[in-house]
N, C-alpha and C positions, 0 to 999 in steps of 0.2 A: 050616055051611058056615065054614071056620076059615080059609082060605085066600084073601085079596082083594089080586088082578094088578096093581088100582090104581095104589097106594101102588111097586111095583118101576117101570112101567109111567115110574112121575110123574120117580122121583128120574134116572133111566136118561138123559128127555128134556132135567132138568134141567138135566145135565150139558153132555149136548149141545148145550144150547143156550147154555149159558154158555160155552162155546169159540168154538163160532160166535159169538156175538156178539162176544167178545175178540178174535180175528181181527179180525170188518169193522172195528171201531173200530182195533187195529193197522194196515193197510191203509188207511187210510179217506182219505188221501192221495195215494195210489200213483197212477201213468197210466195202469199197465198192466189195473190192474179198471175204471176208468171209461172207455177205451174197447170193450173187451171186456160191457161189459153197459149199455150205454146211458146212465154217467154215473149210476146207479144203484147204491149199496150192499148188493148182494145178499146177502153171507155178514152183516151186520147188522140186515138187516129179517129173514130168513126166522131168524137169529136168538132174533131178539125174538118172534118170531110162534113159535119152537118153547116158548118159556121160556114164552109163554103158554099155551099146547099144557099145560105139565110142570104151573104152576099151577092149571089145570081137573083133571087129573087128580088131584094135591097134595087139594087140599077135596071133590073126590067119595070120594076113599079117607081123611080124615075126619071126613067127614058120615057115612059110614058104617061107620065103626068107633064113633063119640059115638050113632048111633042103635041099636047093637049092646049097650052099654052101660047105655041105660037100659030 
């Protein structure tokens, strides 16, 4: 099989994670978000979690493409 879906999924989630992490960093001092989320910066933490997931997907894609060439 020539098509591997892990690479586009990894890129999509990497872009989403970067945007969400950036938004979380930009609004880290806002009182509005601190009141509604019990003082936890939800955007920042979920953005980092999505970045970890995208890194895993990209790593799996890289390993599978490397295994095909060997």
